[in-house]
C-alpha positions in Angstrom: 55.6 94.6 169.1 53.9 94.8 165.4 50.8 96.8 165.2 48.8 94.4 163.4 45.4 94.1 164.8 42.9 96.4 166.2 43.3 95.5 169.8 47.2 96.3 170.1 46.2 99.4 168.3 43.7 100.2 170.8 46.6 99.1 173.8 49.0 102.0 172.2 46.6 104.5 172.2 46.0 104.3 175.9 49.3 104.2 176.8 49.7 107.2 175.0 46.7 109.2 176.3 44.1 108.7 173.3 41.1 107.2 172.6 39.8 106.8 169.1 36.8 105.8 167.0 36.3 102.1 165.9 36.4 102.8 162.3 39.9 105.3 163.0 41.2 102.5 164.6 40.1 99.8 161.7 41.8 102.5 159.5 45.2 102.4 160.9 45.1 98.5 161.6 45.0 98.2 157.4 47.5 100.7 156.7 50.4 99.6 154.7 52.8 100.2 158.4 50.4 100.8 161.3 53.1 101.7 163.5 54.0 104.5 161.4 50.6 105.3 160.3 49.6 105.4 164.5 52.7 107.6 165.0 51.8 110.4 162.2 48.2 110.0 163.7 49.4 111.1 167.4 51.8 114.0 166.4 49.4 115.6 164.3 46.7 115.2 166.9 45.3 118.9 168.1 46.5 119.6 171.3 43.7 119.5 173.4 42.5 116.3 171.5 41.5 112.9 173.8 39.8 111.0 170.7 41.1 110.5 167.2 38.5 110.7 164.8 38.2 109.1 162.1 37.9 112.2 159.7 41.3 112.8 161.5 43.0 109.5 160.7 41.9 109.3 156.9 43.2 112.7 156.1 46.7 111.1 157.8 47.0 108.0 155.5 45.6 110.1 152.6 48.7 112.7 153.1 51.3 109.6 153.8 50.1 108.3 150.4 50.3 111.3 148.6 53.8 111.6 150.1 54.4 108.0 149.1 53.7 109.3 145.4 54.9 112.3 145.2 58.4 112.8 147.3 58.8 116.4 146.5 55.5 117.4 147.3 54.8 120.2 150.2 55.6 119.1 153.5 57.2 116.0 152.0 60.9 114.9 152.2 63.6 114.9 149.4 63.8 111.4 147.3 66.7 110.6 149.4 64.5 111.1 152.6 61.3 109.5 151.4 59.8 107.4 154.2 58.3 105.2 151.0 61.3 103.3 151.1 61.5 99.6 150.9 62.1 99.0 154.7 59.0 101.9 155.6 61.8 103.4 157.9 60.8 106.6 160.2 61.9 109.4 158.5 64.4 110.3 161.5 65.6 107.0 161.1 66.5 106.5 157.5 69.4 105.0 155.8 71.5 106.5 152.3 69.1 106.1 149.5 70.7 106.1 145.7 69.9 109.2 143.9 67.7 109.0 140.7 69.3 109.5 137.5 66.5 112.6 137.0 67.0 113.9 140.5 68.9 117.3 140.3 72.2 117.7 142.0 71.2 120.1 144.3 67.6 121.0 145.5 66.7 124.1 148.1 63.8 123.6 150.6 62.7 126.0 153.2 63.8 129.0 150.9 61.3 131.9 152.6 62.6 134.6 149.9 59.6 136.4 148.9 57.3 135.0 151.3 57.5 137.1 154.3 53.9 138.4 155.7 55.0 139.5 158.9 54.3 143.1 159.8 55.6 143.1 163.0 51.9 143.3 164.7 51.4 141.4 168.3 49.3 139.1 166.7 52.1 138.3 164.1 53.6 137.5 167.0 51.7 134.8 168.4 51.1 133.3 165.2 54.7 132.2 164.8 55.1 131.1 168.5 51.9 128.9 168.4 53.6 127.2 164.8 56.9 126.6 166.7 55.0 125.0 169.7 52.7 123.4 167.6 55.8 121.7 165.1 57.7 121.0 168.5 55.2 119.4 170.5 54.4 117.0 168.3 58.0 115.7 168.3 57.5 115.1 172.2 53.7 114.1 172.3 54.3 110.6 171.5 57.3 109.9 173.8 55.0 111.0 177.1 51.7 110.9 177.8 51.3 114.5 178.1 48.1 116.9 178.9 47.3 120.3 178.3 48.3 122.8 181.7 44.7 123.4 182.5 43.7 119.5 182.7 46.5 118.8 184.8 45.6 121.7 187.3 42.2 119.6 187.5 44.0 116.2 188.3 43.9 115.0 191.7 47.0 115.4 194.1 49.4 112.8 193.7 48.6 111.8 190.0 51.5 111.6 187.6 51.6 113.8 184.9 53.3 115.0 182.0 53.1 118.3 180.2 54.9 119.8 176.9 55.2 123.4 177.0 57.6 126.4 176.1 59.6 127.6 179.0 58.1 131.2 180.1 60.7 131.3 183.3 63.3 129.5 185.2 64.6 130.4 188.8 66.6 128.6 191.3 64.6 127.8 194.8 66.4 128.8 198.4 66.8 125.1 198.6 69.1 125.0 195.5 66.2 123.2 193.4 65.4 124.7 190.3 61.3 126.2 189.2 60.3 125.5 185.6 57.1 127.4 184.3 56.0 125.5 181.5 53.4 126.9 178.8 51.3 125.9 176.3 48.2 127.5 174.4 46.0 126.9 177.6 48.3 128.3 179.9 51.1 127.7 182.6 52.2 125.4 185.0 55.1 125.4 187.5 57.8 122.2 187.6 59.9 121.6 190.2 63.4 119.8 189.4 65.4 118.6 192.6 68.7 119.3 193.0 69.6 115.4 193.8 68.0 114.1 190.4 70.5 112.4 188.2 69.2 114.4 185.3 69.5 118.2 187.4 72.5 119.0 185.4 70.4 119.3 182.4 69.1 122.4 183.7 72.1 124.1 183.0 71.2 123.6 179.3 67.6 124.7 179.3 66.7 128.3 177.4 63.6 130.5 177.7 61.5 129.6 175.0 62.5 126.7 174.0 60.0 123.5 174.2 60.7 120.6 176.5 58.5 117.8 177.7 58.4 116.8 181.8 56.9 113.6 183.3 56.5 113.5 187.4 54.2 113.4 190.5 51.8 116.2 191.4 52.0 117.3 194.4 49.5 116.9 197.7 47.8 120.0 196.7 48.1 119.5 192.9 49.6 123.2 192.5 53.1 121.9 191.3 54.6 119.2 189.2 57.9 117.3 190.9 59.8 116.1 187.5 61.0 113.0 187.3 62.1 113.2 184.0 62.9 115.9 181.3 62.8 115.2 177.2 64.2 117.3 174.6 62.4 117.4 171.2 66.4 116.1 169.9 67.7 114.3 167.0 66.8 110.5 167.4 70.1 108.4 169.0 69.3 105.9 165.8 69.3 108.7 163.4 71.0 107.4 160.2 72.2 110.1 157.9 72.2 110.1 153.8 75.2 109.7 151.7 75.9 110.3 148.3 76.0 107.1 145.8 79.7 108.2 144.5 82.6 110.2 145.8 82.3 113.7 145.5 82.8 116.7 147.7 81.7 120.0 149.3 83.6 122.8 150.5 82.1 124.3 153.0 83.0 128.3 153.7 81.6 131.0 155.4 82.8 134.5 156.6 84.2 136.3 153.5 84.4 139.8 154.7 85.3 140.9 151.1 85.9 145.1 151.9 87.2 144.6 155.1 90.7 145.7 155.3 91.3 142.6 157.1 90.0 140.4 154.1 93.0 137.6 153.5 93.0 137.8 149.6 96.1 135.8 149.2 94.8 133.2 151.3 91.6 133.3 149.2 93.4 133.1 145.8 95.4 130.0 146.9 92.0 128.5 147.8 90.6 129.2 144.7 93.7 128.0 142.7 93.5 124.4 144.5 90.1 124.2 143.4 91.4 123.7 139.9 93.9 121.1 140.8 93.9 117.5 140.4 93.9 116.8 144.1 90.8 118.9 144.2 88.7 117.5 141.5 85.8 115.6 143.5 84.8 119.4 145.0 82.1 120.1 143.0 79.9 122.3 145.7 80.9 125.2 147.2 78.3 126.0 150.0 79.0 129.6 151.9 77.1 130.2 154.7 77.0 134.1 154.8 78.4 137.1 155.3 80.3 137.4 151.8 81.1 141.3 152.6 82.2 143.0 155.3 79.3 145.6 155.1 78.5 148.9 156.7 77.5 150.1 160.1 77.7 146.5 161.4 80.0 148.4 164.1 80.8 150.7 166.0 83.9 152.6 163.9 83.9 149.9 161.5 84.2 152.3 159.0 87.9 152.9 159.9 88.5 149.5 159.2 87.0 149.4 155.7 89.0 149.0 152.5 85.3 149.5 150.3 83.4 152.2 151.6 80.3 151.5 149.2 78.5 148.1 150.1 77.9 147.6 146.3 81.5 147.9 145.2 81.7 145.5 148.3 79.6 142.9 146.6 81.1 143.6 143.0 84.2 143.0 144.7 83.3 139.9 146.4 82.2 138.7 142.8 85.5 139.2 141.3 87.2 136.9 143.3 84.1 134.5 143.3 85.0 134.4 139.4 88.2 132.9 140.4 86.9 129.2 141.5 86.3 126.7 138.8 83.2 127.2 136.7 81.5 124.0 136.9 81.2 124.0 140.5 77.6 124.7 142.1 77.9 127.4 144.4 74.8 127.9 147.0 74.9 130.8 149.3 73.1 132.5 152.0 73.3 135.9 153.7 74.4 136.7 157.1 74.6 139.5 159.6 76.7 141.7 157.8 75.0 141.4 154.2 72.7 143.5 152.7 69.6 142.2 154.1 67.2 142.3 156.8 68.9 141.5 160.1 65.9 139.9 161.8 65.8 136.0 161.1 65.0 134.3 158.9 66.5 136.3 156.3 65.5 136.1 152.8 68.0 136.0 150.0 69.5 138.8 148.5 67.5 141.1 146.5 67.5 141.5 142.6 70.2 144.0 142.0 72.7 142.3 144.5 71.7 138.5 142.7 72.6 140.7 139.4 75.9 141.3 140.6 76.7 138.0 142.4 75.5 135.8 139.0 79.2 134.3 138.8 78.2 130.6 137.8 74.9 131.1 138.2 75.2 131.3 141.8 72.1 129.6 143.8 71.2 132.2 146.6 68.6 130.9 149.5 67.1 132.6 152.6 69.1 132.3 156.1 68.5 129.5 157.0 67.5 127.1 154.0 68.2 123.3 153.7 69.8 122.6 150.6 70.0 118.3 149.3 73.4 117.6 147.7 73.5 114.7 146.0 71.1 113.0 148.3 72.8 114.5 151.7 70.8 117.4 153.5 72.9 120.4 154.3 71.0 122.8 156.9 72.5 126.4 156.5 72.3 128.6 158.9 74.8 131.5 159.5 74.5 131.2 163.1 74.0 134.5 165.0 72.0 132.3 167.6 75.2 130.7 169.0 76.3 134.3 170.4 73.5 133.9 172.8 73.7 130.0 173.2 77.2 130.4 174.3 76.4 133.5 176.6 73.8 131.5 178.3 75.0 128.2 178.8 78.1 126.9 180.7 81.4 127.1 178.9 81.8 123.0 179.2 78.4 122.8 176.6 78.7 125.7 174.3 82.0 128.1 174.1 83.8 129.8 171.0 86.5 127.5 170.9 84.4 124.8 170.5 81.3 126.1 168.3 79.8 122.8 167.4 79.1 121.8 170.7 77.0 124.8 170.9 75.2 123.9 167.4 74.6 120.5 169.3 72.4 122.5 171.7 70.8 123.6 168.4 70.1 120.2 167.2 68.9 119.0 170.8 66.5 121.7 170.5 65.6 121.0 167.2 65.3 125.0 166.6 68.3 127.2 165.6 67.5 130.6 167.6 65.2 129.0 170.6 65.4 131.9 173.1 63.6 135.1 171.9 64.1 138.8 173.4 67.9 138.8 173.3 71.0 139.7 170.6 69.0 137.2 167.7 66.4 139.5 166.1 63.3 137.3 165.1 60.7 138.1 162.4 57.2 137.2 162.9 55.8 135.5 160.0 53.2 133.1 159.2 55.1 129.6 160.1 58.1 129.8 162.1 61.3 128.9 159.1 63.8 128.4 162.2 62.4 125.2 163.3 64.8 122.4 162.4 61.6 119.9 161.3 63.7 117.5 159.2 67.0 116.3 160.8 69.8 117.1 158.9 72.9 115.1 157.6 75.3 118.0 157.8 74.2 121.2 159.7 76.9 124.3 158.5 77.1 127.4 160.4 79.5 130.4 160.4 79.1 133.5 162.2 82.0 133.4 165.1 84.6 132.9 163.0 86.0 129.8 164.5 86.5 126.2 163.3 84.8 123.0 165.2 83.2 120.4 163.7 81.8 117.2 165.2 79.0 114.6 165.4 76.1 114.9 167.3 73.3 112.0 166.7 75.5 111.2 163.6 74.6 114.9 162.4 77.9 115.9 161.0 77.8 120.0 162.9 80.7 122.2 161.1 81.4 125.5 162.0 83.8 126.2 159.0 85.8 129.4 160.2 86.3 132.8 158.0 88.7 134.5 155.6 89.1 137.3 157.4 92.2 138.1 159.9 91.7 139.4 163.6 90.5 143.5 163.2 90.7 145.8 166.1 86.4 145.4 167.0 87.6 141.6 167.3 90.8 142.4 169.5 88.5 144.3 171.6 85.7 141.5 172.4 88.6 139.1 172.6 88.0 137.1 169.0 90.5 135.2 167.8 89.2 134.0 164.5 90.6 130.9 162.6 91.2 132.1 159.0 91.4 130.8 155.6 90.7 127.5 156.3 88.4 125.6 153.6 86.7 122.2 155.3 86.3 119.7 152.6 83.2 117.2 152.9 83.2 113.4 151.3 79.5 113.5 150.8 79.6 109.5 150.2 81.1 109.1 153.9 80.7 112.9 155.6 84.4 112.4 156.4 86.0 116.0 156.7 89.3 117.5 155.8 90.6 120.6 156.6 92.6 122.7 154.3 94.4 125.4 155.5 95.5 128.4 152.8 96.2 130.9 155.1 
């Protein structure tokens, strides 16, 4: 039902658990798109707010107006993702938009290179987790009539209630049910998921520190919430990806590992030569998702498997291989865990010395992760270290090395590239959480696990692009059988994939 009258807006706000100042309701009703304005006002409302103020609504409307005038403003979306289109579609359900003649073919967002502020102090971790919770909870508050944990604790027993929180603990009970502790900025609250619920199997997908929403009924003593439904931030099922307005292709590769004795130089030569052929004339972009080189000291006895010992010589050799590809290719690279940057994520792009070595074809270097918009198609590039953790924690049918794209589906569902803290994935505390997936990408590109796999999750193309390194002795010891010498080619106008094998 269109929200054209103040009365309807009041009813909608009430259904979400909010009141509003009279003038705030009038402002929402007079907005060009009252429905979108209301959604933004609710999503950006303070967590403990029960009433929307006129100042808050005016700020939301002013921000929306600024975004409409400047689609590249901070916090906005690219021209292809602008909400100020003819249909006023929500950002996460927009369709393809033609690229303007003055728009650059490559636009990089979320690059934190040179912007690191974290010192590793306790307060830094508090800041980054508060930022994560605020942004992910904002994607959930519009779906449930959530209240802070301390407010739920004061409600009478038997009441209907909803909570948005980060998972601080998951444990099974003696009866086979699951007790999930949810934490927000006001405290924690226990939520019980009964084993006979239709959605009970989703408990297998839950990870510590991810943000979810639950709805249910309080026990008689109001000490526990019996869960009736559970929600992830997720990608909307109605999401429609953007596509290029002409036939153009991108090659998505990862894990080159120059410097390793197992680097597949012959396969790379065949790939580079193919890029010069007429068959590859539409390949105009090369996106490399980390681990340009083998690195030094990454795993035990690695020096015994190195062809090049010096890390700088490894990058110089990589640069020589990069010279083989056509000079008119637009190249974008992010680092990985074998590269000479910090291990903690987000990883800044390479320093000036390494950039000067890898300046072939004016390659663009950005942080891990980053969102790269190519011909209007947004590509979330993330090296993928957290995939190890997801695969280790979840059942094989939901995440495995043989089908790495399914593990990527989980990250899209959780809207975070590294949701669980404290395991194998090192996280650097910054002023904001650069690992949150704020905007839904059209393509999600990862590497790291050396396996080829791709598929679509709610219309988002998830691609793990394999590697250019044959199996090492270390990989044999941990049962990794790599998919080597593959180059997935994506048609940016259709998001169809053709996999080329050069090994």
